[in-house]
C-alpha positions as a LaTeX table, in Angstrom:
\begin{tabular}{lrrr}
\hline
Residue & $x$ (\AA) & $y$ (\AA) & $z$ (\AA) \\
\hline
Met1 & 52.34 & 8.42 & 55.91 \\
Leu2 & 49.03 & 6.30 & 55.78 \\
Arg3 & 50.88 & 3.29 & 55.92 \\
Arg4 & 53.10 & 2.72 & 58.67 \\
Pro5 & 54.49 & $-1.08$ & 59.10 \\
Arg6 & 55.91 & $-0.34$ & 62.44 \\
Arg7 & 52.71 & 0.08 & 64.09 \\
Asn8 & 52.44 & $-3.89$ & 63.93 \\
Arg9 & 55.80 & $-4.43$ & 65.36 \\
Lys10 & 55.68 & $-2.08$ & 68.36 \\
Thr11 & 54.97 & $-4.74$ & 71.12 \\
Glu12 & 55.25 & $-8.29$ & 71.73 \\
Gly13 & 51.51 & $-8.33$ & 71.84 \\
Ile14 & 51.08 & $-7.03$ & 68.29 \\
Arg15 & 53.98 & $-9.06$ & 66.85 \\
Ser16 & 52.15 & $-12.17$ & 68.05 \\
Leu17 & 48.94 & $-11.40$ & 66.69 \\
Thr18 & 50.54 & $-10.76$ & 63.49 \\
Arg19 & 52.94 & $-13.70$ & 63.12 \\
Gln20 & 52.69 & $-15.38$ & 59.74 \\
Thr21 & 54.81 & $-18.46$ & 60.75 \\
Gln22 & 54.37 & $-20.40$ & 63.90 \\
Val23 & 56.45 & $-23.69$ & 64.65 \\
Thr24 & 54.97 & $-25.85$ & 67.10 \\
Thr25 & 55.98 & $-29.72$ & 68.39 \\
Asp26 & 53.09 & $-31.32$ & 65.97 \\
Asp27 & 55.46 & $-30.32$ & 63.13 \\
Leu28 & 58.66 & $-31.80$ & 64.53 \\
Val29 & 60.33 & $-35.26$ & 64.27 \\
Phe30 & 63.04 & $-36.19$ & 66.53 \\
Pro31 & 65.62 & $-38.21$ & 64.98 \\
Leu32 & 67.12 & $-40.82$ & 67.46 \\
Phe33 & 70.21 & $-43.04$ & 67.16 \\
Leu34 & 70.10 & $-46.60$ & 68.57 \\
Ile35 & 72.88 & $-48.90$ & 69.77 \\
Glu36 & 73.30 & $-52.06$ & 71.25 \\
Gly37 & 73.23 & $-53.06$ & 74.49 \\
Tyr38 & 71.50 & $-52.24$ & 77.65 \\
Asn39 & 72.07 & $-48.54$ & 79.60 \\
Lys40 & 74.35 & $-47.44$ & 76.85 \\
Lys41 & 74.69 & $-43.66$ & 76.20 \\
Gln42 & 77.31 & $-42.20$ & 74.26 \\
Glu43 & 77.37 & $-38.73$ & 72.97 \\
Val44 & 78.10 & $-37.72$ & 69.37 \\
Ala45 & 81.10 & $-35.73$ & 69.54 \\
Ser46 & 80.24 & $-33.65$ & 66.44 \\
Met47 & 76.81 & $-33.14$ & 67.70 \\
Pro48 & 76.68 & $-31.55$ & 71.38 \\
Gly49 & 73.48 & $-32.78$ & 73.12 \\
Ile50 & 72.95 & $-35.69$ & 70.90 \\
Tyr51 & 73.10 & $-39.19$ & 72.28 \\
Arg52 & 73.60 & $-43.13$ & 70.86 \\
Leu53 & 71.63 & $-44.54$ & 73.17 \\
Ser54 & 70.55 & $-48.62$ & 74.13 \\
Ser55 & 66.93 & $-49.25$ & 73.52 \\
Asp56 & 66.07 & $-49.12$ & 77.14 \\
Leu57 & 67.32 & $-45.82$ & 77.12 \\
Ile58 & 65.82 & $-44.83$ & 73.94 \\
Leu59 & 62.24 & $-45.88$ & 75.19 \\
Arg60 & 62.73 & $-43.43$ & 78.29 \\
Glu61 & 63.83 & $-40.93$ & 75.90 \\
Ile62 & 61.00 & $-41.25$ & 73.62 \\
Glu63 & 58.11 & $-41.23$ & 76.42 \\
Tyr64 & 60.09 & $-38.33$ & 77.89 \\
Cys65 & 59.83 & $-36.19$ & 74.58 \\
Met66 & 56.26 & $-37.54$ & 73.99 \\
Gly67 & 55.25 & $-35.86$ & 77.55 \\
Leu68 & 56.67 & $-32.43$ & 75.85 \\
Gly69 & 54.31 & $-32.68$ & 72.84 \\
Ile70 & 56.77 & $-34.34$ & 70.55 \\
Lys71 & 54.44 & $-37.44$ & 68.79 \\
Ser72 & 57.29 & $-38.63$ & 65.90 \\
Phe73 & 60.70 & $-39.94$ & 66.11 \\
Asp74 & 62.89 & $-41.51$ & 63.43 \\
Val75 & 65.19 & $-44.04$ & 64.88 \\
Phe76 & 68.75 & $-44.94$ & 63.08 \\
Pro77 & 70.30 & $-47.85$ & 63.85 \\
Val78 & 74.40 & $-47.60$ & 64.50 \\
Val79 & 75.84 & $-50.87$ & 63.55 \\
Ser80 & 78.76 & $-52.58$ & 64.81 \\
Asp81 & 81.60 & $-53.39$ & 62.02 \\
Lys82 & 81.39 & $-56.82$ & 62.59 \\
Asp83 & 77.75 & $-57.12$ & 61.66 \\
Lys84 & 78.49 & $-55.46$ & 58.26 \\
Asn85 & 78.81 & $-56.89$ & 54.84 \\
Gln86 & 78.30 & $-56.04$ & 51.44 \\
Glu87 & 74.83 & $-57.21$ & 50.87 \\
Ala88 & 73.87 & $-54.99$ & 54.24 \\
Ser89 & 72.06 & $-58.25$ & 55.44 \\
Glu90 & 71.89 & $-57.39$ & 58.93 \\
Gly91 & 69.45 & $-54.67$ & 57.93 \\
Tyr92 & 66.67 & $-57.28$ & 57.72 \\
Arg93 & 67.82 & $-60.16$ & 60.05 \\
Glu94 & 64.85 & $-61.10$ & 61.97 \\
Asp95 & 66.39 & $-61.02$ & 65.62 \\
Ser96 & 68.73 & $-57.91$ & 65.06 \\
Phe97 & 68.70 & $-55.10$ & 67.93 \\
Tyr98 & 66.93 & $-52.84$ & 65.51 \\
Leu99 & 64.31 & $-54.76$ & 64.81 \\
Arg100 & 64.01 & $-56.05$ & 68.55 \\
Ala101 & 63.78 & $-52.35$ & 69.61 \\
Leu102 & 61.49 & $-51.18$ & 67.08 \\
Lys103 & 59.05 & $-53.92$ & 68.01 \\
Glu104 & 59.63 & $-52.51$ & 71.80 \\
Ile105 & 58.85 & $-49.26$ & 71.50 \\
Lys106 & 55.64 & $-49.74$ & 69.44 \\
Ala107 & 54.63 & $-52.35$ & 72.04 \\
Arg108 & 55.31 & $-50.31$ & 75.05 \\
Leu109 & 54.50 & $-46.81$ & 73.57 \\
Pro110 & 51.91 & $-47.52$ & 70.60 \\
Glu111 & 50.84 & $-43.88$ & 70.33 \\
Ser112 & 54.58 & $-42.91$ & 69.45 \\
His113 & 54.63 & $-42.30$ & 65.68 \\
Ile114 & 57.74 & $-44.36$ & 64.41 \\
Ile115 & 59.92 & $-43.94$ & 61.17 \\
Thr116 & 62.20 & $-45.98$ & 59.97 \\
Asp117 & 65.41 & $-45.52$ & 57.66 \\
Ile118 & 65.77 & $-47.51$ & 54.37 \\
Ala119 & 68.96 & $-47.53$ & 52.87 \\
Met120 & 72.01 & $-49.74$ & 52.87 \\
Asp121 & 74.88 & $-47.68$ & 54.25 \\
Pro122 & 74.34 & $-47.98$ & 58.15 \\
Tyr123 & 74.69 & $-51.99$ & 57.21 \\
Ser124 & 76.87 & $-51.91$ & 54.52 \\
Ser125 & 80.86 & $-53.03$ & 54.75 \\
Asp126 & 80.92 & $-50.18$ & 51.50 \\
Gly127 & 79.60 & $-47.55$ & 53.12 \\
His128 & 77.36 & $-46.55$ & 50.23 \\
Asp129 & 73.32 & $-46.55$ & 49.95 \\
Gly130 & 73.15 & $-49.43$ & 47.32 \\
Leu131 & 74.84 & $-52.57$ & 46.52 \\
Val132 & 78.31 & $-52.10$ & 45.10 \\
Lys133 & 79.80 & $-54.31$ & 42.77 \\
Glu134 & 83.47 & $-53.26$ & 40.98 \\
Gly135 & 83.21 & $-49.82$ & 42.22 \\
Ile136 & 79.66 & $-49.40$ & 41.00 \\
Val137 & 76.53 & $-48.86$ & 43.05 \\
Leu138 & 73.60 & $-50.47$ & 41.02 \\
Asn139 & 70.18 & $-49.15$ & 41.14 \\
Asp140 & 68.04 & $-52.53$ & 40.65 \\
Ala141 & 70.09 & $-55.16$ & 42.62 \\
Thr142 & 69.55 & $-52.88$ & 45.73 \\
Leu143 & 65.73 & $-52.70$ & 45.39 \\
Glu144 & 65.27 & $-56.05$ & 46.26 \\
Ile145 & 67.48 & $-55.97$ & 49.49 \\
Leu146 & 65.93 & $-52.64$ & 50.40 \\
Gly147 & 62.50 & $-54.48$ & 49.99 \\
Lys148 & 63.70 & $-57.00$ & 52.71 \\
Met149 & 64.26 & $-54.12$ & 55.07 \\
Ala150 & 61.03 & $-52.52$ & 54.73 \\
Leu151 & 59.05 & $-55.68$ & 55.19 \\
Ala152 & 61.25 & $-56.61$ & 58.20 \\
Gln153 & 60.77 & $-53.06$ & 59.51 \\
Ala154 & 57.14 & $-52.97$ & 58.82 \\
Ala155 & 56.69 & $-56.32$ & 60.57 \\
Thr156 & 58.05 & $-54.32$ & 63.85 \\
Gly157 & 54.68 & $-52.39$ & 63.76 \\
Ile158 & 56.42 & $-49.14$ & 62.81 \\
Asp159 & 54.00 & $-46.60$ & 61.11 \\
Met160 & 56.45 & $-44.86$ & 58.38 \\
Ile161 & 59.53 & $-45.77$ & 56.37 \\
Gly162 & 62.24 & $-43.47$ & 55.00 \\
Pro163 & 63.79 & $-44.77$ & 51.87 \\
Ser164 & 66.91 & $-42.76$ & 52.44 \\
Asp165 & 69.27 & $-44.29$ & 49.21 \\
Met166 & 67.84 & $-42.39$ & 46.39 \\
Met167 & 67.60 & $-45.36$ & 44.05 \\
Asp168 & 65.51 & $-44.48$ & 40.90 \\
Gly169 & 61.82 & $-46.91$ & 41.13 \\
Arg170 & 62.42 & $-47.53$ & 44.75 \\
Val171 & 59.01 & $-45.67$ & 46.48 \\
Gly172 & 57.03 & $-47.79$ & 43.82 \\
Tyr173 & 58.64 & $-51.02$ & 44.31 \\
Leu174 & 58.17 & $-50.58$ & 48.04 \\
Arg175 & 54.81 & $-49.56$ & 47.82 \\
Glu176 & 53.84 & $-52.43$ & 45.70 \\
Leu177 & 55.76 & $-54.98$ & 47.83 \\
Leu178 & 54.15 & $-53.41$ & 51.30 \\
Asp179 & 50.83 & $-54.08$ & 49.59 \\
Gln180 & 51.44 & $-57.25$ & 48.59 \\
Gln181 & 52.79 & $-58.37$ & 51.96 \\
Gly182 & 49.50 & $-56.85$ & 53.93 \\
Phe183 & 51.19 & $-53.68$ & 55.12 \\
Gln184 & 48.94 & $-51.03$ & 53.23 \\
Glu185 & 49.10 & $-48.81$ & 56.08 \\
Val186 & 52.46 & $-48.27$ & 56.72 \\
Gly187 & 53.51 & $-44.98$ & 55.16 \\
Ile188 & 56.32 & $-44.15$ & 52.92 \\
Met189 & 57.99 & $-40.53$ & 53.55 \\
Ser190 & 60.50 & $-40.49$ & 50.58 \\
Tyr191 & 64.10 & $-39.07$ & 50.53 \\
Thr192 & 62.68 & $-36.93$ & 47.38 \\
Ala193 & 65.33 & $-34.48$ & 46.79 \\
Lys194 & 68.31 & $-35.59$ & 48.77 \\
Tyr195 & 71.39 & $-33.52$ & 47.74 \\
Ala196 & 75.00 & $-34.71$ & 47.83 \\
Ser197 & 76.01 & $-32.17$ & 50.73 \\
Ala198 & 78.58 & $-31.19$ & 52.56 \\
Phe199 & 76.26 & $-31.13$ & 55.45 \\
Tyr200 & 75.77 & $-34.63$ & 56.41 \\
Gly201 & 79.49 & $-35.25$ & 58.07 \\
Pro202 & 78.42 & $-35.25$ & 61.62 \\
Phe203 & 75.45 & $-37.98$ & 61.04 \\
Arg204 & 78.01 & $-40.06$ & 59.35 \\
Asp205 & 80.11 & $-39.70$ & 62.41 \\
Ala206 & 76.95 & $-41.12$ & 64.39 \\
Leu207 & 76.73 & $-43.79$ & 62.70 \\
Asp208 & 80.20 & $-44.68$ & 61.15 \\
Ser209 & 78.62 & $-44.86$ & 57.89 \\
Ala210 & 81.10 & $-42.99$ & 55.72 \\
Pro211 & 81.59 & $-44.20$ & 52.23 \\
Lys212 & 84.51 & $-46.49$ & 52.17 \\
Phe213 & 85.69 & $-45.32$ & 48.83 \\
Gly214 & 84.24 & $-42.57$ & 46.37 \\
Asp215 & 81.38 & $-40.62$ & 47.03 \\
Lys216 & 77.86 & $-40.64$ & 46.84 \\
Lys217 & 77.43 & $-38.17$ & 43.62 \\
Thr218 & 76.08 & $-40.85$ & 41.14 \\
Tyr219 & 72.73 & $-41.17$ & 43.14 \\
Gln220 & 72.52 & $-38.11$ & 45.21 \\
Met221 & 71.70 & $-34.57$ & 43.77 \\
Asp222 & 73.99 & $-32.06$ & 42.50 \\
Pro223 & 73.09 & $-29.18$ & 44.90 \\
Ala224 & 73.49 & $-26.81$ & 41.53 \\
Asn225 & 70.25 & $-28.68$ & 40.20 \\
Arg226 & 66.55 & $-27.13$ & 41.31 \\
Ala227 & 64.17 & $-28.33$ & 38.36 \\
Glu228 & 65.60 & $-31.85$ & 38.69 \\
Ala229 & 63.90 & $-31.79$ & 42.20 \\
Leu230 & 60.56 & $-31.49$ & 40.52 \\
Met231 & 61.19 & $-34.52$ & 38.30 \\
Glu232 & 62.33 & $-36.65$ & 41.65 \\
Ala233 & 59.16 & $-35.64$ & 43.36 \\
Gln234 & 56.60 & $-36.26$ & 40.40 \\
Leu235 & 58.16 & $-39.65$ & 40.04 \\
Asp236 & 57.86 & $-40.28$ & 43.99 \\
Tyr237 & 54.13 & $-38.99$ & 43.75 \\
Glu238 & 53.42 & $-41.51$ & 40.87 \\
Glu239 & 54.82 & $-44.10$ & 42.63 \\
Gly240 & 52.84 & $-43.92$ & 45.73 \\
Ala241 & 54.97 & $-41.93$ & 48.46 \\
Asp242 & 52.77 & $-40.38$ & 51.04 \\
Val243 & 55.56 & $-37.53$ & 52.42 \\
Leu244 & 57.56 & $-35.79$ & 49.86 \\
Met245 & 61.04 & $-34.78$ & 51.91 \\
Val246 & 63.91 & $-32.23$ & 50.99 \\
Lys247 & 67.39 & $-32.84$ & 52.79 \\
Pro248 & 69.09 & $-30.84$ & 53.86 \\
Ala249 & 67.03 & $-27.95$ & 54.35 \\
Leu250 & 68.29 & $-24.54$ & 55.28 \\
Ala251 & 70.75 & $-24.68$ & 51.99 \\
Tyr252 & 67.59 & $-25.74$ & 49.99 \\
Leu253 & 64.77 & $-23.74$ & 51.13 \\
Asp254 & 63.79 & $-22.82$ & 47.29 \\
Ile255 & 63.51 & $-26.59$ & 46.72 \\
Ile256 & 61.04 & $-26.96$ & 49.99 \\
Ser257 & 59.05 & $-23.90$ & 48.46 \\
Asp258 & 58.93 & $-25.62$ & 45.05 \\
Leu259 & 57.69 & $-28.77$ & 46.20 \\
Lys260 & 55.01 & $-27.26$ & 48.56 \\
Glu261 & 54.03 & $-25.45$ & 45.48 \\
Asn262 & 53.68 & $-28.01$ & 43.02 \\
Phe263 & 52.72 & $-30.97$ & 45.12 \\
Pro264 & 49.51 & $-31.56$ & 47.06 \\
Leu265 & 51.34 & $-33.84$ & 49.72 \\
Pro266 & 52.93 & $-33.20$ & 53.29 \\
Ile267 & 56.52 & $-31.73$ & 52.43 \\
Ala268 & 59.09 & $-33.00$ & 54.79 \\
Ala269 & 62.74 & $-31.18$ & 55.31 \\
Tyr270 & 65.29 & $-32.78$ & 57.11 \\
Asn271 & 67.40 & $-30.17$ & 59.40 \\
Val272 & 70.30 & $-32.01$ & 59.00 \\
Ser273 & 73.47 & $-32.77$ & 61.57 \\
Gly274 & 75.63 & $-30.05$ & 59.81 \\
Glu275 & 73.34 & $-27.57$ & 60.36 \\
Tyr276 & 72.83 & $-28.48$ & 63.98 \\
Ala277 & 76.15 & $-28.57$ & 64.50 \\
Met278 & 76.82 & $-25.08$ & 62.95 \\
Val279 & 74.61 & $-23.59$ & 65.25 \\
Lys280 & 75.67 & $-25.33$ & 68.65 \\
Ala281 & 79.68 & $-24.80$ & 67.92 \\
Ser282 & 79.08 & $-21.07$ & 67.05 \\
Ala283 & 76.69 & $-20.86$ & 70.71 \\
Gln284 & 79.54 & $-22.79$ & 72.57 \\
Asn285 & 81.98 & $-20.35$ & 71.05 \\
Gly286 & 79.66 & $-17.29$ & 72.19 \\
Trp287 & 79.60 & $-16.05$ & 68.35 \\
Leu288 & 75.61 & $-16.03$ & 68.36 \\
Asp289 & 72.91 & $-16.90$ & 70.47 \\
Gly290 & 71.96 & $-20.68$ & 69.78 \\
Glu291 & 68.46 & $-20.69$ & 71.24 \\
Arg292 & 67.58 & $-17.52$ & 68.80 \\
Ala293 & 69.43 & $-19.04$ & 65.95 \\
Met294 & 67.89 & $-22.34$ & 66.51 \\
Gln295 & 63.98 & $-20.69$ & 66.78 \\
Glu296 & 64.96 & $-18.44$ & 63.91 \\
Ser297 & 66.26 & $-21.64$ & 61.34 \\
Leu298 & 63.14 & $-23.88$ & 62.40 \\
Thr299 & 61.00 & $-21.04$ & 61.48 \\
Ala300 & 62.77 & $-20.77$ & 58.02 \\
Ile301 & 62.12 & $-23.94$ & 57.07 \\
Lys302 & 58.46 & $-24.05$ & 58.10 \\
Arg303 & 57.92 & $-20.68$ & 56.26 \\
Ala304 & 59.50 & $-21.95$ & 53.03 \\
Gly305 & 56.91 & $-24.53$ & 53.05 \\
Ala306 & 57.97 & $-27.68$ & 55.14 \\
Asp307 & 54.20 & $-28.95$ & 56.69 \\
Ile308 & 57.12 & $-31.91$ & 58.91 \\
Ile309 & 60.62 & $-30.77$ & 60.12 \\
Leu310 & 63.28 & $-33.79$ & 61.17 \\
Thr311 & 65.25 & $-31.92$ & 63.42 \\
Tyr312 & 67.81 & $-32.43$ & 66.30 \\
Phe313 & 66.42 & $-29.57$ & 67.69 \\
Ala314 & 63.24 & $-31.04$ & 68.67 \\
Lys315 & 63.63 & $-31.87$ & 71.93 \\
Glu316 & 65.53 & $-28.43$ & 72.95 \\
Phe317 & 62.68 & $-26.70$ & 71.18 \\
Ala318 & 60.21 & $-28.60$ & 73.10 \\
Glu319 & 61.76 & $-27.73$ & 76.45 \\
Gly320 & 61.99 & $-24.05$ & 75.72 \\
Arg321 & 58.64 & $-23.96$ & 75.22 \\
Arg322 & 57.63 & $-25.68$ & 78.43 \\
Arg323 & 60.16 & $-22.96$ & 80.58 \\
\hline
\end{tabular}
């Protein structure tokens, strides 16, 4: 046998030399949940180790994580029911706790790369990503509201917006609006192929943003569809997106690979709350090795072609690298 592949596996030294995929903190974005108030910390019951944090504690968390080598953070607001309405106006109210916190983060930690979420569901009394009239989520009417959110967030100094709503044409609408208002440097990480997935449950618990009726299947993609993701990606590419995202990640590795192969933009993948919770719950029950499962999951996502990975494991991964 002239060719014995096991020769390149026999020691950790040779395995590390021949390893084809390496995940580093440079690849990771850490999603964070922001709540109103001071010195508040609430664990998300369905996401062990993940907390809702007030702005003072989020500042500390970002600073700590930057010390671990994590540079990018995606901040999501947890909005009180009293501040929600059908038009999601809290999403662009000038003095909202979310906008104040974003401004403070960029002022105090200017080297942090801050991504924000553009969608109505955190602020909507209907819990949908778009404007609802007579039980229907309206596409074009939603764009105007998303535009108000984008301008309000851009004015805080953040680096990139993440439209997660899946309304048709929103990337082009937001790009044109941002450019017209002098925010040409604000990037767009589009949730390009966002599937109507069962893996979002813990995230909706964290934000209390589940739909009050129906589901999101009229705007999020059917999990059965693959070619449709290429069409969505082509539209976002032509409309000016800077990054294309696939969400979720682990059940959609083929979609990540397709986008990587067909588009010259960075490809992001969101290792979503349900994927995180499954590993954590299994590890807590002793059913698998949690750290190895985390490493293997992140490696698989990068191996499929993701340049950027949004993951609740980011801090844990970085701390493990320091040990």
